[in-house]
N, C-alpha and C positions, 0 to 999 in steps of 0.2 A: 484570463486562460481558462481553457479545457484540456487534459490531455487523455487517448481512450486510448490509445499506442503503446502496449506493456512493455515496460522498458527494463533493462538486462541490468542488473543487483553488479557493480564492483565487484573483479574477482575478490574475495579473502586475501586475508593479509597469510604470509608468508606461515605457514606448521613450522612449529619449533619443535624440531625433529631429536628427538634423544631422552624426551620427557626427566629434563635437569631438576624441573621441582619436587620436590621431596609429594610421596601420598601417604595418608595413615591407613592401615586397614581398621577396619572399625570393629571385628569383632577384637573386645580385646584393647580397643585406643592403640595397637603399636605402629610407631612411626616410622618411614622408611626416612632416612635423610640424606642429602644429597653429599654429605662424606661418607657414607656408607656405601654408598652408590659407586661412588670412586673407586674406594676400596674392595668392591667387586669388581670393577671392573681388571683392575691389576694385579687379582689373583688368577682371574680367567687368562691373564697373558700370560702369566709367567708359567699357570697348568697346562695351555697350549706349547709351549714352548720344550717344556720337559717329557710330557704324555705322550708317549708313540708304544704300541698303535691308539686312537683315540680311545676312550672303553664307550660302547653303546649309550645311547641316548637316555636321559632318564623322562619318562613319562612325567613327571610330578611338576608344578608348575614350578616356575621360580617366584624368589619371592616377589621381585619384582612386577611379573603378573598376577600375580594371586593379590597385590595390595590394589592396583592396578580394577582389577572386575569386582575387590568387595569396593572400591571409592566406586563404581561406576552403578554397584546396587544399594550403597547407601544414599549416593543422589540421586536415582532414576524414584527413592521411597519417597522421601523432601517433596520433588516433581509432585508427584503423585499427590501424596496429604496435601499442597498450597491445593492442588485443584477441586480436592475433594470438599478441601474451606469455603470455597468460593461457592459447591454448590449446596453445602448445609449452613453458608451465611453462619459460619465458625469464624468469627474472629483470633480466639486462643491457639486454635491448628495452624490456623494458616500466617503466623506469627512465630510457632514454636523454633521455625528452623532458623529465623530471623537473628545472628549475632546480636545478641541483648549487649555488648558494650558500644555497639553503634548507636545511639538515640535516636541520631538524625534520620538513619535510617530506618528504623523502627514507626517512627509520625511518621514516614514517606508512606511506605509499606500498607500505616494504618487507614490513611490516605485511599491507596489502590485495592486496598479488599474492598471498602463503600462503595465504590467505582465500581469493580466487577460486579458485586452482589445486586447495585441496580440496575447494569444493562441488562442483566435478567437472561444469560447466556442460558440455549440449551444444549450446548456443550462446549466443556473449555476443557484443555487437556496443554502437559508440558512435555517434553524431549529433549534429551541430548542431542545434540546435532554434531560439534567436535569439538578438540581443545582447541586450545590459544595459548599463545606466548607474547607476554609484554615483561622487560625487564622492571618496569619501576612498576607495574602490580605486584612483580614476585619481590622486592625489594622494598615495599608499603609495609607487604602484607605475613611475608616470613617464608621459611621452607615451603613451608604445607600447602600453598596456594593452587588454587583449582581452578583458571579462566575457561570458562566454557560458554559456545555461542548454545540456547536452546532456541527451539524451535515450541512457539503458542498457539495453539490449533482450537479455536471457536467456531462458532455459530449462532449466530443472535437472530432470536425469533421474526421469521417475516420479514428478515432485513436478505439475510445468508441464505440461499437455495442450498447451496452445500456448504460443511465446515472450509471456514480457510485458514492461510499460515497465516503467521507474522514472524519478526525475531526477537529474540533481548540476547543479553550477555551479565550473568550471573559471575559471579568473585566468591568460588568456596574457601575453603578456611578450613583444617583441621584443629579442632580444640577439646582439650579433656578426653579424648573417643568420642568422639563426636564431628559428623562436618555439619559448616553453619551458615549462610550466605552473609555477607561482611559490605558488597557491592553490587549494587545491580545497574552502573554505568557507565561501569571502566574498559566496555568492549565497544561502546558505542557509536563510536568514528571509525569503524570496520568492519559498521553493520550495510545490510542494504539500503537505499534510499526510505523514509519513514518509518524505519525503523523504531522500537522505543516514544515513538510518538501519538501512542494511541488518541483517542480522546480519554481516555481512563488514567494517562499517566501524565497527564498535563494537570494537578490541578483539582480540590474537588466539585463534582460535574454534577449535574440534574439530567434528569430524563424525560425529555414531553414525548406521548406516543398521539396516531390518530391513530384511523383503519390503516391506511397504507406508508404511513410516516412518522419517524422515529429522529428527533429533534434532541441533541445536547448540547448544553446549554451550562454555564457556571453555578453552582449552586446559589440558588434566593435568585437568579435570571428566571423567574420564572411566568411571567409577563412579555417576555423574549420571546421565550422558547413555545406559548403558546401561540403565539401572532403569526413563529415561524410555519409552523404544523398546517394553522389557515393557509396560507399562503400557497406553501406546498402540495397542500391537497386542491388550490385552486393549477397550479401548477399540472398534477396527475393527468386533470380533467382538459385542459390544452393539448396535455404532448397528446391522448386520449382519442382528441379531438380531427389534431393534426397530423399527426403521423401514421400510420398506415400500418406498422407492426401493433403485435397487439402485446402489447405489455402486460403480467400483474405482479408483478413484483414490487418489492417496497422503499423509499428512499431514505437514505439514512441522511443528512445533513447535522454538521457540527460546526457551530457557532461562539467558539472560545475566542476570549481575549488575547490571544497566539498567536504570533506570526509564521510558527512554523508546527504546521501540525498535518500526521505520516508526508506525504512528499508533498505539497502545499507548500510552497516557500514566499509571502507576501512580503518578505525584507528583499526579497534578490529577481528569478525572473517572474513569480507574480504578483510583482509590487502594485502595478496597475490593477489588476484584474479583483473585480468585485467579488468574483466567486474561483473556484477551480475544481474540477472534475478528476477523481483515483481513482485507481481500479484494486480490486482485492483480488489474490491469490489462492487457489485452492492446492497449488506446487509450487511453491516459487521459482523465479527465473535462475536455471541454471542446476536446478532442485532434482526433475524429471530431463526438463528441457530449457534450448538455448532463454525461449521468451519467457516460461514459464504458465502456467494454466491459468487466467484469466475466470475469475468466480461471477463477481461484480461491480459492481459501482458505489461511490458516496459523493457526496457534496463536502465541500468544507470551504464556510462565507469568509472572507476579508474582514479581520476586524475593524477596521476603519467603515467596511458598508454594512455594518448589523443594524444597523435604523434604516436602511432603505434596500433592504429584501423585500422584494411583491411575485406575485406570482408569474414574470414575464422575465425572471432572470431566471427563476428557479426553474416555469419549461425548458428554456436552454440546457438550464445543468443536467433537468432531467432525462431532456431527448440523449445528451452522452449515457446516462447512468442505463437507459433501458437497451442501450445497442452497445455498452460493456464487452457483454460477453458473445460477440459475436466474432471475435475472432481478432480486430481492431488492426488487422493490414491496411485499410478505408486511408487514401490519404485525407490529409487535413483539411482541402479544402473542403471535402465532401463530408466530414463528420462536423466540421463548424457550420459549412453552411445549411445542410443541414437543422440543426441546432436552431441558428438566424431565422430558417423558414419555419419554424413553429411558432418561436416565442413572437416574430412581426405580424403571424398569423394573427395570434394572439391580440395583438396591438390594433391590426385593422378592426377585429369583430370589435376592437369597442369604440376606437375613434373614427373610423373608415377608411375607407380605399384613398383617398386624395393624402392621410400623412403617409401610406406606403409608396405609394406613386413621389411625395417630394423626394423622400430617400435613393430609392431607385435614380432617380435624374441625379442628384451628390454623387452617386459611386459611378453612372458614368461617365458625369461630369468634371467629377477631380479625382476617385481612385483610380480605374480603368489606366487614364493616361501615365500613372505613378507603377506602374509596370509594365512587363514586357511576354509574361506569361501567370497563368496560375500559381499562386500560391504554392510553393515547393514547401517541403514539411521542416527544410531546413532552416533553418530561422521566422519559421513562419509567426512565429510570437512577440521576435524583437524587429519584425519588419514594420518600420512608418508608415506605413500606408494604409488605407481602411482595407486590410485583410480579409475580415468580418462580412464587410459590406462585396467584397470584390466575390469570396464564399458564396455568399448566400446569393448575390447575382446567379451565379452556376447555375445555380440548386433550381434557383424561379428559371432558369431560363428551360432547363431539363423538364421541368415538373411542365412545360408548354407545350416541350415536344414530345415529348411520352407517355407523360400524366402521370400523379401524385405517386398512384400503387405501383408502376414499374419503375420509380427513381428510389422507393422501398426494397424496391426488389434488386435494382441495383446496386445499395447499399450491402445491403448480406451479402450480395456475391465478392465483391471487393472487400471489405470486412473479416471476408473468409478468404480468399482465393490475390489478394491485389499485394503478394508477397514484393516485387520489382515495377519496377514501373514499363517492361513489358506483358507483365500479366495484367495491371492497371488496364494499361488499354486495349489489351485484348478484350478484359471483358466490359470493359465503358463501349469498345467499336459494336461489338455484337449486339448489345443492349441498348443501343444510344446510334449507331453510324457514325462518330466521333468519336478522333483520338480527346488525349487532352489538348494536343497542339491547336488541334482543329476546333473544341469547342471555344479554346480561347481566342481566335480568328473570329468564331460567334460574335463575341461577346463584343468584340472591338466596332465591329458593324450593328450589333441590336441595336434596337431603338426603342422606348419604352410604351404599352400603350395606353393610350387617355380614355 
């Protein structure tokens, strides 16, 4: 399965209004407790009933506001230190604000640090988004608990054209006059798809690099990593040869023994897929726009298929990566059909036209009769019919009708502007003389040329 359409993340959980957790003043280590806040509230109610007229408002910030401001400064400072530690390769600095009593977390953070350094980011930073509330987390860590959604912004050299953003969730507690990170996974269930499931979050990794390829595998899986670099390099050549879009980017391939990496789910909807292509975002869905701003794409290999990765599979997925930032509004039959067109062009170059002709006839004889229209976006990947084959046939038919260069232009127009069915039909009609309905009718009467 491959998905190029940006997904909107689920709405965040209900904010906990009222700041019932206690917060600590960093300077002096003063802790503002739940009980103190409740007493303040009672005092304010009594004062309101007695005082007439109301005294002029004080410009001095309340204890709560001052505590919140101090906490924000303290946590921002911790996040800045962590980013600086990665850039400097300073493990001690990275661990300086991790709860020393949490041995398991500190061991995991050491692995995370090593992975982040190995990635070699040209940019990395962390910032606070918004506070979240979870009563069980508050109960586990005490009254000074601060659970906050974190935005991690990074840029991988030669892979990310622009910095991209992902989500984390940190749990802080005030102890001994300072704030400490005591957990990094207690908000995971409330984050967007793929959050805290980056390659570097999933155990010790190693990175293998080619001229335009970066591959992540488990530490010590060096031979596999190098083999995938070689296959991906060939796949890049096939995309350049068989798809007119001149794309100069690099491809990021993740091949770990994990069934859930970023938004790939090989134990769920992607279980039958050999690989899945997803998108990165320069701004997350809901952050600036509903769909987010797509920055690029990446490839995740199904752990059960890592021994069978070749340039044919990767040329399909790299086509998705190359087109990921065009907009993402193209119909799935066009996205998957284009990717299949590239990979089958590679097969034809190696095996000859006979192999392609055989599959084409199978699609006409067996796949088309199972459908009544072009495969729709809804349920595309759950369809038991050969929707990939039908999508490939549709693109192959259009190439024969208007030429490959014009099909690529159609793709770009659809990706940027095909926001609904009316827009898709308008674009398709203006560029091919067909709507999706009449394209389907043409396929049902199509006779392969031999």
